[in-house]
C-alpha positions in Angstrom: -39.6 2.4 77.4 -38.4 -0.9 75.7 -38.7 -1.8 72.1 -40.9 -4.6 73.0 -43.4 -2.2 74.6 -43.2 0.1 71.6 -43.9 -2.8 69.2 -47.0 -3.9 71.1 -48.6 -0.5 71.8 -51.4 -0.8 69.2 -52.4 -4.5 69.4 -56.1 -5.0 68.7 -58.4 -7.9 69.5 -60.8 -9.5 67.2 -63.6 -7.1 68.3 -61.9 -4.1 66.7 -60.2 -1.2 68.3 -59.7 -2.4 71.8 -56.3 -1.6 73.3 -54.3 -4.6 74.6 -51.6 -3.6 77.1 -48.2 -5.2 77.0 -47.1 -7.1 80.1 -44.9 -5.2 82.5 -41.2 -5.5 81.4 -38.8 -5.6 84.4 -35.9 -4.9 82.0 -37.1 -1.4 81.2 -34.6 1.1 82.6 -37.0 3.0 84.8 -37.5 3.4 88.6 -39.5 0.7 90.5 -42.9 1.7 91.6 -42.8 3.2 95.1 -44.5 1.7 98.1 -46.2 3.0 101.3 -43.4 5.5 102.2 -43.5 6.9 98.7 -47.2 7.5 98.8 -46.9 9.2 102.2 -44.2 11.5 101.1 -46.1 12.3 97.9 -49.3 13.1 99.8 -47.3 15.4 102.1 -45.8 17.2 99.1 -49.2 17.5 97.5 -50.7 19.3 100.5 -47.7 21.6 101.2 -47.1 22.6 97.5 -50.8 23.1 96.6 -51.6 24.9 99.8 -48.6 27.3 99.3 -49.5 28.0 95.7 -53.2 28.6 96.6 -52.2 31.2 99.3 -49.7 33.0 97.1 -52.0 33.0 94.1 -55.2 34.0 95.7 -55.2 37.7 94.6 -53.8 37.0 91.1 -56.5 34.3 90.7 -59.2 36.8 91.5 -57.8 39.2 88.9 -57.6 36.4 86.4 -61.3 35.5 87.0 -62.3 39.1 86.3 -60.3 39.1 83.0 -61.8 35.8 81.9 -65.4 37.1 82.4 -64.6 40.4 80.6 -63.2 38.5 77.6 -66.3 36.4 77.2 -69.6 35.9 79.1 -69.9 33.0 81.5 -68.4 31.8 84.8 -64.6 32.0 85.2 -64.3 28.5 86.7 -65.2 25.5 84.6 -66.0 22.2 86.2 -65.5 18.8 84.5 -66.7 15.3 85.4 -63.8 12.9 85.5 -62.9 9.5 87.0 -60.6 9.3 90.0 -58.6 6.5 91.6 -60.5 3.3 91.9 -63.1 4.5 89.5 -64.6 7.1 91.8 -66.3 10.1 90.1 -64.7 13.4 90.7 -65.2 17.0 89.5 -62.1 18.9 88.6 -61.8 22.7 88.3 -60.1 24.8 85.6 -60.1 28.4 84.6 -62.5 28.6 81.7 -60.5 28.8 78.4 -63.4 28.2 76.0 -66.7 29.9 75.3 -69.2 29.0 77.9 -71.3 26.8 75.7 -68.4 25.1 74.0 -68.8 21.7 75.7 -72.6 21.5 75.5 -72.8 22.6 71.8 -69.4 21.9 70.1 -71.3 21.7 66.8 -71.7 25.5 66.8 -67.9 25.9 66.5 -66.5 22.7 65.0 -66.7 21.3 61.5 -67.2 17.6 60.8 -63.6 16.6 60.9 -63.0 18.6 64.1 -66.1 16.9 65.7 -64.6 13.5 64.9 -61.3 14.4 66.4 -63.0 15.8 69.5 -65.2 12.7 69.9 -62.1 10.4 70.0 -59.3 12.5 71.6 -61.2 15.2 73.6 -59.0 17.8 71.9 -58.9 19.6 68.6 -56.0 21.1 66.7 -56.5 24.9 66.5 -59.7 24.7 68.5 -62.0 27.6 67.5 -63.8 27.4 70.8 -60.9 28.7 72.7 -61.1 32.4 73.7 -58.4 35.0 73.4 -57.6 34.8 77.1 -58.0 31.0 76.9 -55.2 30.7 74.4 -52.8 32.4 76.8 -54.1 30.3 79.7 -53.5 27.1 77.8 -50.1 28.1 76.4 -48.9 28.8 79.9 -50.9 26.0 81.6 -52.4 28.5 84.0 -55.9 27.1 83.2 -54.9 24.1 85.3 -54.2 26.1 88.5 -57.7 25.7 90.1 -57.0 21.9 90.2 -54.7 22.5 93.1 -58.0 22.7 95.1 -58.7 19.2 93.9 -55.2 18.2 95.2 -56.0 19.6 98.6 -59.2 17.6 98.6 -57.4 14.4 97.7 -59.1 14.0 94.3 -55.8 14.6 92.4 -52.1 14.6 93.0 -49.8 17.2 91.6 -48.2 14.5 89.5 -50.1 11.5 88.0 -51.9 10.2 85.0 -54.2 12.7 83.3 -57.8 12.6 84.8 -60.1 11.2 82.1 -63.8 10.7 81.4 -65.6 7.4 82.0 -65.7 6.8 78.3 -61.9 7.4 78.0 -61.2 4.8 80.7 -62.4 2.2 78.2 -59.5 3.2 75.9 -57.2 1.3 78.3 -58.9 -2.0 77.4 -57.7 -4.8 79.6 -55.5 -2.4 81.6 -58.4 -0.2 82.7 -58.2 -1.5 86.3 -54.4 -1.0 86.4 -54.8 2.6 85.2 -57.4 3.4 87.8 -55.2 2.1 90.6 -53.2 5.4 90.5 -54.5 8.8 91.6 -54.7 11.1 88.6 -52.6 14.3 88.5 -52.4 17.8 87.2 -49.3 17.0 85.2 -47.8 13.7 84.3 -45.5 11.6 82.0 -47.8 12.0 79.0 -47.9 15.8 79.2 -44.2 16.2 79.3 -43.2 13.7 76.7 -45.2 13.1 73.5 -48.4 14.8 74.3 -49.2 16.1 70.8 -48.3 12.9 69.0 -49.6 10.4 71.6 -53.3 9.6 70.9 -55.8 7.1 71.9 -56.0 6.0 68.3 -52.4 5.0 68.0 -52.1 3.6 71.5 -49.2 5.8 72.5 -51.4 7.7 75.0 -52.3 4.5 76.9 -48.7 3.3 77.0 -47.3 6.6 78.3 -50.0 6.7 81.1 -49.4 3.1 82.0 -45.6 3.7 82.0 -46.2 6.2 84.8 -48.6 3.9 86.7 -46.0 1.0 86.6 -43.0 3.2 87.6 -44.6 5.9 89.9 -41.8 6.9 92.3 -40.0 9.9 93.7 -37.4 9.8 91.0 -39.9 9.8 88.2 -42.1 12.4 89.9 -39.0 14.7 90.2 -38.2 14.3 86.5 -41.8 15.2 85.6 -41.9 18.2 87.9 -38.8 19.7 86.3 -40.0 19.0 82.8 -43.4 20.6 83.5 -41.9 23.9 84.5 -39.5 23.7 81.5 -42.5 23.1 79.2 -44.5 26.0 80.8 -41.6 28.3 80.2 -41.5 27.4 76.6 -45.2 27.8 76.2 -45.8 24.1 75.4 
């Protein structure tokens, strides 16, 4: 990422907090965005990889569902409304890592400062809504595994920008359409780089996601794939 991109990541217009994306910089030392052949290879990989993991993980997933329900009442699978490629609404699946009413009634678990952080970033440091089993699931990223079903359906790719809510798409400001031109993924550039420090508020989150959209390619995907397993092994 160039210094020019870094310096413009938090530009604001006269209206207030609206993110203004920097123009694409061809001098950035990154792969060129792939074309039709890349997309065909990527889709083939998505189907083969997600199908294989689903078959191998069928029994362990059933056991994990039982453990989740024993740890706290409620369904083992949690569904979330998100926005897919082209702005199409999708529902993604996760192993439930929070108490069953955590999303509907966050005020039961969060103080005022935590509610403010949740409202902007959709995450909370030391989130008290996370269950005992949920902490393990999140640390190992196993809570994301059911999203492989979304990959098989074509809602997601294995690698791509993080699927976000309708409200979060507005955080991209004038680059909203550009962001939505790419199929979201289970893991991506934001997750394997500055995930904890890159937020909507400081503009880093938007830039990292747009970096992937502008340079999506086999070379970048391979780098993200390797970094993902490295992060999982370190519990990050």
